[in-house]
N, C-alpha and C positions, 0 to 999 in steps of 0.2 A: 504493499499499500505506499503510495506516494502523492505528495501534492508538489505541483512544479510552478504555480503561479497564484499569487493572491494580487487583484488590482481592485483600486477604487476609481471610479470613473463619474463624470458628470453627463447625464444626457440633455443636451442644449439643441433646441431646434436650430438647423438641422443638423448638427454636427455633435459627435460624441467626443467628449474630452478625456484623456487620461489623466488623472490628478496626482495618484501616486501608486506605485507598483513594487512587489517583491517577486523575486525568481529564485527558483533551486533547479538548475540546469547540469548539476555536478555529474548526473547518470548519463549525460551526452558526452560525445568525444568533444575535445577542446575547439575543433575548427568548426563544430557545428553549433555551438552555444549561441553567438550572436544572433545567427539566423533563427536558431529555435525560439530565443526571446522576442525577436521581433515578430515572428509568426504568433505567438502566444499574444501580445499586445495587439495585433489586427484583429485576431479571433476575438480576444475580450471585446474591443471596441465594435466590431460587427454584431456580435450576439445582443450587446446592450442597444445599439442603434434599432435592432429588428424586435425588441422585448417591450410588451406594453408597461405603462407605468403601473406600480404597485402588483408586479407579478414576480414569480419565482418560476425559474425552469432548469431543467438538466437537457444539456444537448451533447449527443455523442457524436466524436469525431474520431475515427479509427479506434484505437485502443484507450482513448482519453474520454473524459466526460467533463463538460465545462458546465459549472453550477452558476447561475446568475440570479441576482435579486437587484430588481428595479424599482426604487421607493417612489412614493408619490411625489416626493420633492425632486424628483431627477437624480438623485444620488444614487449610485449603482455600485455593486460589488461582484467580481467575478473569481471564483476559484477554479484553477484546471488541476484536475487529478486524473490518476488512473481508473480504470472500471472497477477495482476492488475496494477503492476507499468509500467508505459509508456516506451516502450523500446527506444524511441527517445532520452529521457532524459539520459537513461543509456550509450547510445552511445556519446551523448555529454560530459557525465562526463569522460567516457574512454578516449575520444580525449583529455580533458584538463588535466587528470591525466599523461596520457603518454608524452604529449608534454612538461609539467612542469616537469617530472621526466627525460626525457632525456636531458633537459638544466641543472639539478641541479646534476645528478649523472654521472660521467665519463663512456663514454661507455666501456673504458677498464675493469670497474668493473664488468659490466653485467655477463660475463661468468663464473667468480668464485663467484660471489655474493650471500648472503644470507640474510635471514631478521636480523640477529645479526651483519653483516658486513656493510651492506648498509644503509647509513645516509640520511633518506628521511622521514620527520615525519608528513606528510600533509594526509595521508590516512585518520586516524582516524576523523580529521576535515571534509573532504569531505563527507565520510560516514555518519558520523552526520547531516552535512549541507543538503544532497540531500535525507535526509529520507521522507522530503515533497518535492514533485517534483514541486508543485506551487511555494513555496519560493525560491528554486533553480534555476530554469528554466523559464525565462521571457515569453517564448512562451506557456507554461503549463498554467502559471498564467493569460495570455490575453484568452487563451481558456476556462479556468475555468469562468472567469469573463462573457465571452461571453454566456456560458452556462448557467450560473446564470440569465442572463438578458432573455434569452429565456424562461426559466422556469417562471419568473415573468412574462412576457409578456402573457405567456400561460394560466397561473392562472388567470390573470385580465380578458382575454378573456372567459374563462371558466366561471368564476363569472357572467360575463356580460350576457352570454347566459342562465345561470340558471334563471334569473329574465326573463322568457319569457313575461309576460304582460308587464312589463315596457318598454322592447325593442319594443314590439306591440305599445306602446302609443309613443315612439320616432320616429318610422317609419311613423306612420298616422300624426304626427304634423311635419315632417321635410319639410324644404322648398327647400333643396337639390334634394331632391328624386322628380321626376315626378310621374304622375298617373299611367304611365305603370309600372315603377319600383315598385310603391305600391302594384300595383295588383299582380305583379310577385311576390312578398315578401308575400302575404296573400295566394296564391295559393301555393306557396312553404311550408308554415308553415301548410297548411291542409293537404296537401300530407305528410309530416313528421309526422304529428299526426295520419294518417290513417295508415301508415305504422308501427309506433309503436304500435298500436292497435293489429295491426295484428301479 
């Protein structure tokens, strides 16, 4: 999972202005990096230009997903990530960045702003922090822990079932199971063995 770009833009009629951006192009070859970065800027501007005010969308481009949020006031954010990165985390990041940006940078500066004139230094930090969605987003972390617990429980059950003889012994010695349940278990085991042979 990887984030490649985080941009803040302003959608003014008829043009979209890039206000600030951060990029992580370290996974590309040295000679491709400037071209990749330019293409990410172009893609971000195009997506914001074609999006409605007050909308959120995810646009697939090859093995990348571009997540865009255009607020009603024209302030917009775009995250470019790989296909595996959770979209919910991208939109959480966009909400956080656009709220913070609008508090720190005067709205009067948006229509004429550029990366050189806008003073907002948090994008690189956010891009770095959100590289691992589990660390950055509490809900993703909880979900990952739940998935891990499921895997551990599942593996324990599988290892128990692999020891058929011991399970048979446990069933026959059980004081909790009645005679009818024990008979049902034995019948089910025999049927499963017969089906496995066929």
